[in-house]
C-alpha positions as a printed NumPy array, in Angstrom:
array([[  -2.002, -199.204,  -57.542],
       [  -4.082, -202.206,  -56.42 ],
       [  -3.674, -201.138,  -52.785],
       [  -4.948, -197.681,  -53.492],
       [  -7.976, -199.266,  -55.382],
       [  -8.769, -201.536,  -52.364],
       [  -8.601, -198.676,  -49.901],
       [ -10.74 , -196.592,  -52.119],
       [ -13.525, -199.391,  -52.546],
       [ -12.916, -199.952,  -48.825],
       [ -13.89 , -196.238,  -48.12 ],
       [ -16.589, -196.163,  -50.489],
       [ -18.338, -199.424,  -49.034],
       [ -17.757, -197.876,  -45.506],
       [ -19.645, -194.635,  -46.641],
       [ -22.36 , -196.596,  -48.436],
       [ -22.951, -198.62 ,  -45.195],
       [ -23.056, -195.607,  -43.049],
       [ -25.346, -193.627,  -45.4  ],
       [ -27.748, -196.646,  -45.09 ],
       [ -27.682, -196.987,  -41.433],
       [ -29.497, -193.681,  -41.026],
       [ -33.34 , -193.675,  -40.901],
       [ -35.226, -191.107,  -42.973],
       [ -36.22 , -189.61 ,  -39.634],
       [ -32.495, -189.172,  -38.753],
       [ -31.792, -187.751,  -42.35 ],
       [ -34.758, -185.318,  -41.85 ],
       [ -33.121, -183.964,  -38.601],
       [ -29.783, -183.839,  -39.581],
       [ -30.766, -181.744,  -42.521],
       [ -33.027, -179.682,  -40.443],
       [ -36.095, -180.553,  -42.7  ],
       [ -39.02 , -180.087,  -40.013],
       [ -41.612, -180.51 ,  -42.516],
       [ -40.295, -183.81 ,  -43.482],
       [ -39.829, -184.879,  -39.922],
       [ -43.462, -184.02 ,  -39.127],
       [ -44.674, -185.662,  -42.258],
       [ -43.07 , -188.991,  -41.497],
       [ -44.099, -188.962,  -37.935],
       [ -47.574, -188.314,  -39.046],
       [ -47.385, -191.135,  -41.679],
       [ -46.273, -193.645,  -39.318],
       [ -49.093, -192.858,  -36.634],
       [ -46.781, -191.51 ,  -34.056],
       [ -47.77 , -188.988,  -31.585],
       [ -46.761, -185.571,  -32.448],
       [ -43.482, -184.238,  -30.96 ],
       [ -43.791, -181.235,  -28.869],
       [ -42.417, -177.827,  -29.579],
       [ -39.644, -178.506,  -26.795],
       [ -38.816, -181.93 ,  -28.417],
       [ -38.208, -180.427,  -31.666],
       [ -36.087, -177.811,  -30.125],
       [ -33.901, -180.304,  -28.533],
       [ -33.545, -182.345,  -31.805],
       [ -32.676, -179.138,  -33.435],
       [ -30.115, -178.179,  -30.996],
       [ -28.311, -181.806,  -31.161],
       [ -28.233, -181.504,  -34.954],
       [ -27.007, -178.042,  -34.713],
       [ -29.94 , -176.355,  -36.617],
       [ -32.648, -174.086,  -36.076],
       [ -36.05 , -175.464,  -35.05 ],
       [ -39.113, -174.483,  -36.999],
       [ -42.196, -176.035,  -35.1  ],
       [ -44.708, -174.359,  -37.451],
       [ -43.15 , -176.609,  -40.299],
       [ -43.044, -179.653,  -38.164],
       [ -46.716, -179.105,  -37.224],
       [ -47.736, -178.537,  -40.924],
       [ -45.772, -181.597,  -41.961],
       [ -47.287, -183.822,  -38.92 ],
       [ -50.79 , -182.932,  -39.956],
       [ -50.107, -183.612,  -43.626],
       [ -48.805, -187.093,  -42.805],
       [ -51.388, -187.757,  -40.067],
       [ -54.394, -187.005,  -42.745],
       [ -52.559, -189.898,  -44.975],
       [ -52.305, -192.26 ,  -41.846],
       [ -55.72 , -191.707,  -40.918],
       [ -57.322, -192.544,  -44.257],
       [ -60.091, -195.257,  -43.461],
       [ -58.796, -197.385,  -46.42 ],
       [ -55.32 , -197.821,  -44.77 ],
       [ -56.776, -198.613,  -41.412],
       [ -57.228, -202.579,  -41.718],
       [ -53.71 , -203.039,  -43.18 ],
       [ -52.057, -200.71 ,  -40.38 ],
       [ -53.807, -203.197,  -37.953],
       [ -52.938, -206.265,  -39.757],
       [ -49.195, -205.111,  -39.644],
       [ -49.379, -205.277,  -35.913],
       [ -48.666, -201.678,  -35.608],
       [ -50.01 , -200.152,  -32.379],
       [ -52.855, -197.538,  -32.72 ],
       [ -52.075, -194.53 ,  -30.559],
       [ -55.523, -192.612,  -30.793],
       [ -54.043, -190.075,  -33.495],
       [ -57.081, -190.389,  -35.596],
       [ -59.6  , -189.807,  -33.033],
       [ -60.131, -186.142,  -33.933],
       [ -61.078, -186.962,  -37.645],
       [ -64.691, -187.359,  -38.532],
       [ -64.419, -190.998,  -39.484],
       [ -62.439, -191.958,  -36.192],
       [ -64.675, -194.661,  -35.039],
       [ -64.708, -196.287,  -38.446],
       [ -61.039, -196.039,  -38.828],
       [ -60.707, -197.568,  -35.248],
       [ -62.979, -200.288,  -36.013],
       [ -61.081, -201.046,  -39.197],
       [ -57.625, -201.087,  -37.479],
       [ -59.079, -203.302,  -34.75 ],
       [ -60.387, -205.741,  -37.416],
       [ -56.834, -205.93 ,  -38.974],
       [ -55.182, -206.208,  -35.624],
       [ -57.439, -209.049,  -34.514],
       [ -56.604, -210.87 ,  -37.79 ],
       [ -52.892, -210.169,  -36.983],
       [ -53.16 , -211.51 ,  -33.473],
       [ -55.065, -214.559,  -34.478],
       [ -52.489, -215.452,  -37.119],
       [ -49.828, -215.619,  -34.458],
       [ -51.945, -217.98 ,  -32.243],
       [ -52.756, -215.383,  -29.466],
       [ -55.995, -215.845,  -27.872],
       [ -57.75 , -212.834,  -26.668],
       [ -60.778, -212.733,  -23.974],
       [ -63.708, -210.623,  -25.211]])
């Protein structure tokens, strides 16, 4: 009886650990939630995936690709990422800026605030910058 309980507990722990090992991006791909995948990419400031890239991910996961859903999710997440009020903290975190907000109306302000945060991040680590 105790060995069965130990085996059951071991299986539960293994399942718990493997479930935690997948990122939200992995989960979106595995479930075929293309809107969520796009939204997550947009929210983290990643460059948008191409239609070909989404199709390849779908093929590997055994799902049907729906690029229009990915694109809609990406634009929703990108609007959240490109909020000027987030720019300083994004830079402060040390995250790179990939130009994904350059087409927004307040792109120059976003870039300025991101750079201010990024400079603070760099100086906090003792890195010198030449101007």
